[in-house]
C-alpha positions in Angstrom: 0.0 0.0 0.0 1.3 3.4 -1.0 0.4 6.7 0.7 1.8 9.9 -1.0 2.6 12.8 1.3 2.7 16.3 -0.3 4.7 19.1 1.4 6.3 22.3 0.4 9.7 20.9 1.0 9.2 17.7 -1.0 6.7 15.0 -1.9 7.4 11.4 -0.8 5.8 8.0 -0.6 5.1 5.9 2.5 5.2 2.3 1.5 3.1 0.2 4.0 3.7 -3.5 3.1 4.5 -6.7 4.9 8.0 -7.8 4.0 9.1 -4.6 2.5 12.3 -4.5 4.6 13.5 -7.6 2.6 13.4 -5.7 -0.6 14.3 -2.2 0.6 17.0 -1.6 -1.9 14.7 -2.6 -4.8 12.1 -0.2 -3.6 14.5 2.7 -2.8 16.4 2.2 -6.0 19.4 4.5 -6.9 20.4 6.7 -4.0 24.2 7.2 -4.3 26.4 6.0 -1.5 24.4 4.8 1.6 25.1 5.5 5.2 23.0 3.4 7.6 22.0 4.4 11.2 20.5 2.0 13.7 20.6 1.2 17.4 21.6 -1.8 19.5 17.9 -2.2 20.5 17.0 -3.2 16.9 17.2 -7.0 16.6 20.3 -8.1 14.7 18.2 -10.0 12.2 16.5 -6.8 11.0 19.8 -4.9 10.9 21.4 -7.8 8.9 18.5 -7.9 6.4 19.2 -4.2 5.5 23.0 -4.4 5.8 23.1 -7.4 3.4 21.4 -5.3 0.8 24.0 -2.6 1.1 27.2 -4.7 1.8 29.5 -1.7 1.2 27.7 0.7 3.5 28.7 1.5 7.0 26.1 1.0 9.7 26.6 3.3 12.6 24.9 1.7 15.6 24.1 3.9 18.6 23.0 2.9 22.1 19.2 2.6 22.2 17.1 5.0 24.2 16.4 8.7 24.5 19.8 9.4 26.1 21.4 9.0 22.6 19.5 12.0 21.3 22.3 14.4 22.4 24.9 16.7 20.9 27.7 14.2 21.5 26.0 11.3 19.6 25.0 13.8 16.9 28.7 14.8 16.5 29.8 11.2 16.4 27.4 10.3 13.6 28.4 13.4 11.6 32.1 12.6 12.1 31.5 9.0 10.7 29.6 10.5 7.8 32.5 12.7 7.0 34.9 9.8 7.3 32.9 8.0 4.7 33.2 11.0 2.4 29.4 11.3 1.9 28.4 13.9 -0.7 25.2 15.8 -1.3 24.2 13.0 -3.8 24.3 10.3 -1.1 21.7 9.0 1.4 21.2 8.4 5.1 18.9 5.4 5.9 17.6 5.1 9.4 16.5 1.7 10.8 15.0 1.9 14.2 12.5 3.7 16.4 11.9 7.4 17.0 15.3 8.1 18.5 17.1 6.7 15.5 14.8 8.5 13.1 15.1 11.8 14.9 18.9 11.7 15.2 19.6 10.3 11.7 17.2 12.8 10.2 18.8 15.7 12.0 22.2 14.5 10.8 21.0 14.3 7.2 19.3 17.7 7.4 22.5 19.5 8.5 25.2 17.5 6.8 26.3 19.5 3.7 23.2 21.6 4.3 21.0 18.6 3.7 21.2 15.2 2.0 18.6 12.6 1.2 17.1 10.8 4.2 15.0 7.5 4.2 13.3 6.2 7.3 12.5 2.6 8.0 10.8 2.6 11.4 10.9 -0.6 13.5 8.7 0.3 16.4 4.9 0.8 16.6 5.5 4.3 17.9 7.7 5.3 15.0 5.5 3.5 12.4 2.4 5.2 13.7 3.7 8.7 14.3 7.3 9.9 14.4 8.7 8.5 11.1 6.7 10.9 8.9 6.2 14.7 9.0 9.8 15.9 8.8 10.5 16.7 12.5 14.1 15.9 13.4 15.7 16.8 16.7 17.9 16.1 19.6 17.4 16.9 23.3 19.3 19.5 25.4 19.3 20.4 29.1 16.5 18.0 29.8 14.2 19.6 27.2 13.1 17.2 24.6 13.5 18.0 20.9 14.5 21.6 21.5 17.3 21.5 18.9 16.2 20.4 15.4 15.0 21.0 11.9 12.1 20.3 9.6 13.5 17.9 7.1 11.1 15.7 5.2 12.2 12.2 4.4 12.5 11.1 0.7 10.7 7.8 1.5 9.3 5.9 4.4 9.2 2.1 4.4 6.8 0.6 7.0 7.0 -3.2 7.4 4.5 -4.5 10.0 6.5 -7.7 10.2 9.2 -6.1 12.3 6.7 -5.4 15.0 6.8 -9.1 15.8 10.0 -8.7 17.9 8.7 -5.9 20.1 7.9 -6.5 23.7 4.2 -6.1 24.7 5.1 -2.9 26.5 6.8 -1.4 23.5 4.0 -2.4 21.3 1.4 -0.8 23.6 3.2 2.4 24.1 3.3 3.0 20.4 -0.4 2.3 20.1 -1.0 5.2 22.5 -0.2 7.5 19.6 -2.8 5.8 17.4 -5.3 6.3 20.2 -4.4 10.0 20.2 -4.8 10.2 16.4 -8.3 8.7 16.7 -9.3 11.1 19.5 -8.2 14.2 17.5 -9.2 13.3 14.0 -10.7 9.8 13.4 -13.5 8.4 15.5 -13.4 5.0 13.7 -9.7 4.6 14.5 -10.4 5.2 18.2 -13.3 2.8 18.1 -11.0 0.0 16.8 -9.5 -0.1 20.3 -12.9 -0.5 21.9 -13.9 -3.7 20.1 -12.7 -7.2 19.6 -8.9 -7.7 19.8 -7.3 -4.5 18.5 -4.3 -6.5 17.2 -6.6 -8.1 14.7 -6.8 -4.6 13.2 -3.1 -3.6 13.3 -2.8 -3.0 9.6 -5.9 -0.7 9.6 -4.6 1.0 12.8 -1.3 1.8 11.1 -3.0 3.0 7.9 -5.6 5.2 9.5 -2.9 6.7 11.9 -0.7 7.5 8.9 -3.6 9.1 7.1 -4.3 11.4 10.1 -0.6 12.4 10.3 -0.3 12.9 6.6 -3.4 15.1 6.4 -2.4 17.3 9.3 1.2 17.7 8.0 0.1 18.6 4.5 -2.0 21.4 5.9 0.6 22.7 8.4 4.1 21.4 7.6 5.9 23.6 10.1 3.5 23.5 13.0 2.2 27.0 12.9 -1.4 26.0 13.6 -3.3 22.8 12.9 -0.3 20.5 13.3 -0.2 21.4 17.0 -3.2 19.0 17.3 -0.7 16.2 17.1 0.6 17.3 20.5 -2.5 16.1 22.3 -1.3 14.5 25.5 2.2 15.7 25.0 2.0 18.9 27.0 1.9 17.0 30.3 3.3 13.9 28.8 6.7 15.4 28.1 6.9 16.6 31.7 6.1 13.1 33.0 8.7 11.7 30.6 11.5 14.0 31.8 14.1 12.8 34.2 13.2 15.8 36.4 9.5 14.9 36.2 9.5 11.1 36.7 11.7 9.6 34.1 10.5 6.0 34.5 7.9 5.8 31.8 8.1 5.4 28.1 6.9 8.1 25.7 3.6 6.5 24.7 2.8 5.8 28.3 3.4 9.4 29.2 1.2 10.6 26.2 -1.6 8.4 27.6 -1.3 9.9 31.1 -1.0 13.3 29.5 -4.3 12.8 27.7 -5.9 11.7 30.9 -4.6 14.7 32.7 -5.8 17.3 30.2 -9.2 15.9 29.2 -12.2 17.7 30.6 -15.0 15.7 29.1 -15.7 13.0 31.6 -17.4 10.7 29.2 -14.5 10.7 26.8 -12.1 10.4 29.7 -13.9 7.3 30.9 -13.7 5.7 27.4 -10.0 6.6 27.1 -9.3 5.1 30.5 -10.9 1.8 29.4 -8.8 1.8 26.2 -5.6 2.5 28.0 -6.4 -0.3 30.5 -6.9 -2.7 27.5 -3.5 -1.7 26.3 -2.0 -2.2 29.8 -1.0 1.5 29.9 -0.9 3.6 33.1 -3.6 6.2 33.7 -1.7 8.4 36.1 1.6 8.7 38.0 3.1 10.2 41.1 5.1 13.0 39.5 5.4 16.2 41.7 2.7 18.5 40.3 4.9 21.6 41.1 7.7 20.1 39.0 5.4 19.1 36.3 4.0 22.7 36.1 7.5 24.1 35.9 8.5 21.7 33.1 5.3 22.4 31.1 6.2 26.1 31.1 9.7 25.2 29.9 8.3 23.2 27.0 9.2 24.4 23.5 5.5 25.0 22.9 5.3 27.5 25.7 5.3 31.3 24.9 6.0 33.7 27.8 3.7 32.2 30.4 1.1 30.7 28.1 1.0 27.5 26.2 -1.2 26.1 23.4 -2.8 22.8 24.4 -5.1 20.4 22.7 -8.5 19.5 24.0 -11.1 17.0 22.8 -14.8 17.6 23.5 -16.0 15.2 20.8 -14.2 12.0 19.7 -12.5 12.7 16.4 -12.6 16.5 16.7 -9.6 17.9 18.6 -9.2 21.7 19.0 -6.6 24.1 20.3 -6.8 26.3 23.4 -4.5 28.8 24.9 -3.8 28.1 28.6 -2.1 30.3 31.2 0.0 29.1 34.2 -3.2 29.3 36.3 -5.0 26.9 34.0 -2.1 24.4 34.2 -1.9 24.7 38.0 -5.7 24.2 38.4 -5.5 21.1 36.2 -2.7 19.7 38.4 -4.7 20.5 41.5 -2.4 23.2 42.8 
């Protein structure tokens, strides 16, 4: 299945197909010299499938986890790219989750003022959300994604087969982003999590989530308005995820708790709670509310004491609101 994304920077296809990793080179075609980026959390068999298709390419493997999204790792990857004499005609291919995609994309966007970048996400979180849309970044001073660029990939290959090696926890945390997408733009997508076994619908969940992301990005590539809807649950979620906030939960788990924190509609909140429980995701945590409030106001979405948040009063119809520090404190019970 092919989904075409149209942006001002470039148009590119998303190929959603079982087994596409096995024929990545055939699908990608000519792309100059290739530089591969992955992490040690990606099973070796997936890395080998890609590496065997590009036997002459270097694969730079970083430690897995958010801690690798830093200036030091960024510099190490760029130094390796320079050592391989990559030119503007060459290509960076990322194989991994959101950390790999963010870091490799940022390296590609800044090396020689920008070279081709192809993303092959291997986690549910990356396949559903972070692999498309052009956001690349690293973290600094405990602030997530505060140094980065908008650099659209030239292609995204999504192979549902690679999800077979994820732990149940990693699978569920990624699906939290699909739940988010359903709440803000696609009621049918949200309802898929309320009926039968949601894993029976994984291909449709991936597809519908990608369509939501594609449509929003096409209307607002650089997040000046509508794209902020994709931040539903992230305002408080990033604070929960921070080392200074709690630091023990995964991104998707924090997004789920963030959605629960910010929702005002009690009926939707109850439905969301049941869905998160089906996914074995937490509904709340014990983060210090004063610290959470401070972190929210330090978020990159904040602007001199106010912050744009996303609210949902009807499933499938998210909207933006401007909140003050008082609103945030009241929501946290301060």
